[in-house]
N, C-alpha and C positions, 0 to 999 in steps of 0.2 A: 570434385571430391566425392567419394563413395559414402553412402550412409553408413556402410560397414566401418569406416574409419572413425566416425563419431560414436558408434556403438561401443567400439573398443575403448575409446577415450572415456566414455561414460562409465564403463566398468572400472577403469583405472581411478576415476574420480571417486567412485563409490567405495573403492577398496582402501583409500587412505583418508585419515582424519587430519592430516597435516595441511594447513592452509598454504604453506610454501609449496608443497608438492602439488596441490591442486592448481595453484597459480602457474606453475611450470607446465603442467599438462595443458591447461587452457592456452598458454602462450605458444606451445609447440603446434597445437592444432590450428590456431589462427594463422600462424606463420606459414603453414602448409597450404592454406586455402587460396584459391584464385580470387582476384579482386572482386568479381561479381558474386562470389560465394560468401564473402566475409560477413555481411549483414545477417544472412540466414544462419550460417555456422555459429556466429556469436549468440544469436537467440536460442539455438538449440543447446549450446553449452550452458546457458543460463537456465535451461530447463523449461522453456516455453516456445511455442510456435510463433512465427512472426505475426500471424493473424491473431488479433485479440480474442475473437470468438470464432470457433470452428463450426459449432452447431451439431456436434455429435455427442450422444449420451452413452453411458456405460452399456446399456442393453443393446445399442446398435453395434457395439464392438464385442459383444459377448461371444459370438460365433464368427470365426474368421476363416477365410479360404485356406487351402493347403499352402504352406509356406514354400517359397522358392528354395532350390537346393544350392544355388550359388549367388553371392552378392553382386548385383548389377545396378541397383538403384542408386541414383546420385541425390545429393542434398537438394539440388535445384529442381529435380523432377518431383521430389517430395513436396517442396514449397509450392510448385505450380499446381499440384493436385490438391493440396490443402487449401489453396486460394480458390480453386474451382468449387470445392466442397463448401467453403465458408460463404461464397457468394451465390450459391444455388438457392433459389426461393421461388414461391408461387406454387401453382397447381402442379402436382407430380414431383415436387422437390424431394420428398422423402425417398421415392424410388430412384431418382437421379443421384442423390447422395449415396444411396446404397450401391449403385453401380460404380461410382467413383471410389468408394471404400474397397470394393472388390478388386478394382484395378490397382489401387495403391498397395493394399496388404497382400494381394496375390503375387506381387513382384518382390516382396520382402522375405528374407529368411526368417527362421524362428526367432533368433535374437533381435533382428530388426523389427519384427512384429511387436515383440514385447516392448522395445524402445519406443516405437511409434505410438502404441496405445498409452504408455505412460506420458509421452510428450504431449499428446492431445489433451490429456487430463491434467497436465502440468503437475505430474506426480512422479517425476524421475527420482527424486530424493537422492541425488548424486552429490549434494553438498557443494554446488557451484552456483550460488545465486548471484545477483547483480554485482555485489561488492567484489566477489572473487573474480567475476568476469572482467570488471574494470581493472583490477590488479593485473590480470593476464594480458589485457590489451596494452597496458603500459609496458609490461615486460617484452611483449612481442614486437612493439614498435620502437622501444628504446626512448620513450618520452617519460617525463616525470608523472607519477601517478596522480599528483595534485592537478596537473593540467587535464588529465583524462576525466577525473571526477568533476572538475569545474565544467567542462564541456557537457557532461552528462546532466548537469542541472537544467540545461536549456532544451532538452528533448526527452520525450517519453521512451525513445528507442535507443537503448544502449548499443544495438547493432549498428545504428547510424554513426555513433561515436567510434565504434571499432573500425568501421570502414574508413572514416576520415583519418583516424590516427595511423592506420597501416598504410594508407596511400599518400597522405600529405603531411604526416608528422605533426610537430608542435604548431607549425603555422596554420594547418588546417583546423586544429583544435581551438586555436586562439580566435578563429573566425566565428565560433559558436558564441552566441550572446542572447540577451533578452530581446525578443522581437514582439512588440505589442500585438496582441491577437493570437499569439501562440503560447500555451500554458507553460509555466515554470514549475519544477518540482517544489513543493512547499517546504519551508523550514519547519523542523520538528523540535519538540522540547524534551529535555531530560527530566528526571523526576527527583524530588526530594521529599523526605518524610514530614517536614513541617516548614513553616515560614522562616523560622530562624536559620535552619540549615540552608535554605535557598538563598537567603541574603548573605550568608557567609561566603558563597561562591562569587559574589559580585564585589567589585571595588568601588566603595562609596555609594552614592545615590543610584537608584535603579527604578525602572518602571515596574509597577505591580498592576497587571491587567486582570480584569474580571474574566474568568474562564466560563464561557457560556456553554450550556448544554444544547448546542445547535449543530449545524452542518457547516463545515469549513468550505468557503468559496473563494475563488480567485477571479476577479472581474477585470476584463480588458476593454477599454474604450479607445477607439480610433475614429475621431470625427463623430459621426452619428451612428456608428456601428458599435454595438456592445456584445461581448461574448462572456458567458459565465461558466466557469469550470469547477468541478468538485476537486477534492484533494487527490483523487485517483486520475485526474486530468480528463474526465468525461465532460462533454459539452452538455449542459442542462439549461441553456439559455431560454429555450421555449417554455420551460417549466417554471421560470422565475421572473415573470414580467415586472413585478414590483421592484426587483433589484435593478433591472434594466432601466426602469423609469427613474429610480433614485440617482443612478450614476449619470444618466443623460442630463439631469438638472444641475450637475456640478459645473462650475465655471472653468472648464479645462477643455483642451482639444484631444490630448492623448494621456491616458493614465492606466496604470496597472495597480489594483488594490487587493489586499489580502484581508479576509474577514470571516464573519459568520452570519448565517441567517438562522432565525429561530422563531418558533411559534409562541406567542405570549398570550396570557390571559388578560382580561380587561384591567386587572390590578397590577399588571406588569410582571407577574411571576411566570416562569416558563411552563408551557403545556408539556405533556408527555413527549419524550424524544421521538417516539414513533410517529407522532402527528407532524413533526418537522420533517422527519425522514420520508414520509409519504409524498412530500412535494418534489423530492429529488430522486425518488425511486424509479423503477422501470415500468410502473403501471401506465397503461394507456388511457386510463379513466381521467381525463382532464378535469371534468366537473368535480370529481372527488378531491383532486389536488387543490382546486381553486377554493374549496370550502375552508381551507386552513391558511389564512393570511400569514405572511412571514414578515418579520422586521429585520432590516439589515444593520449590521454593526461592522465597522472596519477598524483594524488595529495596525495596519502597515501599508506603506506605499512603496512600490518597487521601481516605478518609472513615472515621470511627470513631464509632459510636453517636451519630449526630445532628450531628457536627461535621465540616464540610468542611476538609480539610487541604491542598488544592491550592496555596493561596497562602502557606502557612506555609513557612519555610526548611527545607531538607533535614534540618538538625539536629533540628528539632522533630518531623518525620515519623519520623526514625530512633528518637527516644526513644519515640514512640508504638508503633512497630513492635516494639521490644524489650519493651515492656510486655505485649503480647498474644501474641507468637510464641515458642515454644520455640526454642532455638538450632538444633536440627536442621532447622527450616523457614526459617532465615534464610540468605541467600546469604553465603558467606564474604567478609570484607572487612577492611580495616584503615583506621584514621583517622590520617593523618600529613601532615606538611609536608616530609618528608625524601624526596628523590629516591632515595637509597640504599635506604631501607626500602620504598618503592613498587616500585623495580626488583626487589628481592628477592622481593616478593610476586608480581610479574609472572612472574619466572623460575620460581617454584614452581608457579604456575598452569599455565604452559606444560608443565612437567615432568609434571604430572598429566593432560595431554592436553586441556586446555580451550583456549578461543579466545584469551583475552587478559584485559584489564581494562577497566573503565569508570571514569574519574576524574570525581568529581562534587563540585561546589561545595557546601559546607555551608550557604551562604546562599541558594541558588537555590530558587525555587518550582518546582512541577511544571508545566511548560509543555506541556500536552496538545496533541498534534498537531504539535509543532514540533521541529525539530532545532536547539535553542538551544545557547548556549555553556556552559550549566550542566553538561552531560554531555559527556565526550570519551572516545571509545573508542580503545584501542591494541591492535593485533594484531602478531604477530611478522613479518609480511610485508605487502606492499601488497596489500590485497584491496578489491574494489569490488563493490557490488550494482548491476547494470545490467539493462536490459530487452532482450529479443530483438525486433528490428524486422523481420527477414527471415532466411531460411535458404536455402542453396544445396544442390542435389543433389550427392552425392558421386561420385567416380570410382574406378576400380580396385577394390579390395576393398570400398569403400564405395558401389559402384554400386547404385542403387535405394534408398539411404538418404539422408535429409536430414542434412547434415553441417555445413558451414561456417556459423556463426551470425553475424549482423550485430548489433553491440552498441551500445546507446544509453544516454545519461545524460539526466537532466532538464536543460533549459535555462531557468532562471528568467527570462531576459530576453525570451523569446518565449512561454513557457508550453508549449512542445513538447519534442521530444527531439533531442539532438545525437548524430549518428553518430560513433563513436570508433574503429571498426575491426571486424575479423572474426577468428574463430578456430575451429579444430576440435581444438586441442590439449587433451589431458586427457580426451578422450571415450573411454569403454570401449565395447565392442560392445553391452553391455546398454543403455548410455545412448543410443547411436545408434538402437537399435530403439525405445526409449521416445520419444525426441524426434521421430522420424519420425511416429509416431502422434499425438503431442501437437500438433505444428505443423501437420499436415494438418487437424486439428480446428479450428485457429485461422486457417486460410488465408483471405485476403481477395482474392487474385489472384496472377497469375504473370507473370513477365517473363523468358522463356527459362529459364535454369537457376535463377532466383531465385523463391522462394515468399514472398510478402509475408504477414505475419501480424498479427493483432491484438496490440498491444503490451501483453500481459498477463503473460507468463512472465518472472519475475525469475530471474536467474542470478548466482551469485557467482563472480567470476574473480580469479585472482592475476595480478599484472603485475610486470614488472621495473622499470617506470617509465612515464613519459609523455614524448612528444617533440612538438615543433612540427611541423605538417604542413599543406601546402596542399591535400591530397587531400580533406579534409572541411571543411565550412563552419565547424565549431567551431575550426579551426586546431590541433586536438590529435589525436594518435593514440596508442593504447596500444602499449607495447613488450612483445612476447612474452606476450600474454594467453593464459591457459590456464584451462579450466573446472575449478572445484572441485566445484560441485554446483548443482543447481537448487533454488531457494528457493520452494516452494509455500506456505510459511507467511508470505511477505512480499507485501504489495500493491505495485503499481507506484508508488504515492504515496510509498513509503519508499526508493526507489532513490537512489543518489548523484547529485549534480548536477555540472555542468561546473566549478563553482568548486572542489569537492572534488578533482576530477580534475586541475585546473590546478595545485593545490598540490603535486602529485607531479612537476612538471616538474624535470628534472635541470639 
């Protein structure tokens, strides 16, 4: 398949806001791809290269070679060159990557160059994210979308699911499952404004878990081998030796646990989130990470000694968890159907300095990769996880610093992002300095004072509410948004959607 065919499809995706139309476009392109092309084509349709890290910055692609006059570049040739660029390292690697960039972009037409640059920065903004891709896979292969989505739970690569679905159908998808040692997409929680509203969504008694201000981890043990993954499925085993040690002490042979790690003060209160995050970040300063000891807490078990527990009700998983974990490793929780008891637990949680609670149905299975109704989080204020779409240069004392950030939520109807407003409130001088460096590294282009960036950086904001607005296509605008912190531990796929935001309308 020629890259030109994908560029044309991308233009069609961008031109329509209809999710049905987008699904049809994706299905048509996948159906036309050769078997060995499907995985790459699927990744490009979802707006990202197959390689997670390419190693190219905006300045490296600021000046491109003269474009080709005719489209001859195939998607597999693009993938091969991006693979070579991403794996080029060591002395002379910058020059070597530059040569490969010249080769790739020199063979691309003007439209293909624009597509490739946006693809590398994951900034296509064509409104065909992972959920739309999976719908298209189902349509192209003629299998139920539920089967496609379930298979996607068990692999970070939706392209792998696309290939299996198109070549082997339902039978190939049913072969996907939990494999201890291989990370599973984490289950996510919906939101409720208060404890009473959360309990209303549950039938009878439910779990009320303490929501810790830590880092989500998924821990896999197979014999004496332990691997620790973040919520974005990155392997951080070497950075968390105390987690490895705690799980090796359990009386099990094989287990997959879901939980949190958190840095605590001597009095048991949480230390600043940044201190926890420093242990799982990209820093190579091991001594700095080791200065902040972490405590492990687990709230779910997905597999235990040969038995998958994903489809079992939460009550069964809780019983299994209590069998193998000492109380010190279990997240604090109560089981209740009383709003008063749940509220008292919420109040004590906030008093201890934690985030809030997660109310969980005792009958719900573990819906990996989904923000289902089985889990509902409650915080003491309206907070949203959003993505930064662009940043504006500051003025006055903020002259020379990137300041005002443009905030976006996922729009499930289009598969893209919905702009909700801007803010610079809550930013410290340290944060301004950090984000200037961070967003220049994510830059994809400029428009006067506005620096457009790859939609990768998740930010947690507090808002007083939401109001209707004709300023933005979503029809919504945040009221008095202020930055709480940047969430490097969260991938963009886990930000809030416009439906969640709309529920905050006053």
